[in-house]
N, C-alpha and C positions, 0 to 999 in steps of 0.2 A: 334237054341240055345238049349243047353242042360239044364237040371234041375238045375245044380249047377250054371251056368251062370245066369239063371233066378232068382234064389234065391239070389245071390249076387246083382243083379240089383235091386231087391225089397228092400233088406236091405239097400242098398246105397240110394235109393229114400226115404225110411222111415227116415233114418238118416238125410238127407237133409231137409225134412219137419220138423222134430223135432228141428233141429238147427235153422231154419227160425222162428219157433214158439217162441223159447226161446229168440232169438234176438228181435222179435217183442215185447215180454213181457218186456224185459229190456228197450227198447226204450220208450215204453208207460209209464213205471214207471218213467223214467227220465223226460219225458214231463209233467206228472201229478205233479211231485214234483216241477217243475219250475212254473207251473200255480198256485199251491196252496202254495204259500209262507206263512209261518206262520206269522200271525199278532201279533206283540208283545202286551202283555196285557197292558191295561191302568192302571197305578198305582192308586189305591184308597187310601185315607187316612186310616190309621189304625183305626179299630173300638174300640180301647181300650179307656176307659174313662180317662179324665184328672185326675191327682193327685189333691186332694183337695186344696193344696196350689197354684196350677198353673191353676185352673179352671177359666173360664171367668164368669160363673154363679155359684151361690151357689146351686141352685136347678132348675130343669126343672119340670114344672107342666103339666101333661096330664089330659084331661077332655073331656067330651062330649059337643057338641055345645050348647045343651039346658041349660048347667050349666055355660055359659060364664059370666053372670052377677055375680053369686056367686063367681066365680074364680077371677074376677077383684077385688072384694072387699077383698077376701082372700089374693090375691097377694099383694094388697096395704098394708094390715096389716103386712105381712111378711117384706115388704120393710121398713115400719115404724120401724121395729126391726133391721134394718141394713143389711138385706139380699138382694142379687142381684138375682132376680127371673126372670126366662125365661119361657115363654109359647108362643104358636103360634102367638098371637096378638102382643106380644112384639118384637119378632124377625123377623116378616114378613116385607118385603119391596116390593113396587110396582114392578112388573115384575119378582120378584124372583120365584123360583120353590118351592112350598110348601114342598115337600118331602125332598129336599136337605136342605132347611132352617131349618126345624124341626130336621132332622137328625144331622146337625151340632150343633144345640143348645143342643140336648141331649148329644152329644159327649163332648161338652165343659162345661157341667154342672158337678159339683162335686157330686151331688146326684140327686135322682129322687123321684117324688111324683105323685101319680095318684089319682084323685078324682073319687071314685066309687059311681055311682048313677045308677038308671035304664037306663038313657040316655047313659052313658058311657059304660055300660055293653052290649048295643046293637049296638055299633059303631065299624065297621071294622077298621076304622082309629085308634081309641083308642086301639084296640087289638094289632095293629102293634106297637104303642108307648109302650104299656105294655111289649111286648117282648123285645123291644130295651132298656127299663129301667131295666127289671128283669135280663136279661142275665149278664150284668156287675155287678149287685148286687150279683149274685150267684158266678161268676167267680173271681171277684176282691174285693168283700167286699164293694162296693159302697152302701151307705145307700139308701134303698127304703122304702118309707112310704106310706101305703095305707090310704087315707083319705076317710072316709065313710060319705056320706051326704044323703043317702036314704036307703030304705030297699032292700038290695042286699045280695047275697051270694058271698063271695070273691072266686076267683079262688084259687086252692090249693097252688100255690107258694106264692101268696099274703097273704094267710091266715097264713103262717108261720111267718109273721112279726107282731109286735105290731102295732095296727092301731090307728089312730087319729079319734075318733068317734064324729062327729058333728051332729048326729041325735038327735033332740030335743035341740040342743045348740043355736038355733036362727040362723038368717042369717047374723049377724054381723052389722046390721044397727044401732042397739041401744047400742053397746058396752056391750052386754050381758056378764055376768061374766063367764059362762061356755065356751062360744065361745072364749073369750079373753084368758082364761086359756089354751084352746087347741092350740091357736095360739102361746102362750108363750112356750108350751111344744115342738111344732114343731121347733120353732126358736132356742131353746136351743139345740135340737138334730142336727140341720143343721149348727149352727154357726161354722165358721172355727176356728180352733185352739182350 
């Protein structure tokens, strides 16, 4: 065989190998596309807050576990003033999933309120609720009220809001004048219409 014939034979073999390789790549790509069919995303409810007129609750209250007794009394006072108040104990149901239940209540509330205390400032759960309450406050103007019941430094975004200061206002057990005044102020701010 002469040099030209040998060269043509090598080029022809190389062309065959290259075409087989590209055929293999194309088939492999087709097979992998069939195996990895895209799973359609599960539609989640929109995270936008309800408009005040269509909200299920007037306010959602976030707090630390250690403040539960204080919050029960506080929420009862707000209900006495005609407000529909939601917090984890009110919206929870046996067998329900806490994160979904609370998330739904926050979404269905016209406004948000967070009880700032040393306990709440150290709670990872409360930090998540704070984020869920603060974001719609910033983006859509939903009212967010910081309620201060202990010596704490408010996070920067919460500090931009006028707060309801219950430090030294009593615990609400004796219908203390300052305590009741603060409840009235919050109720007027939250009252629909």
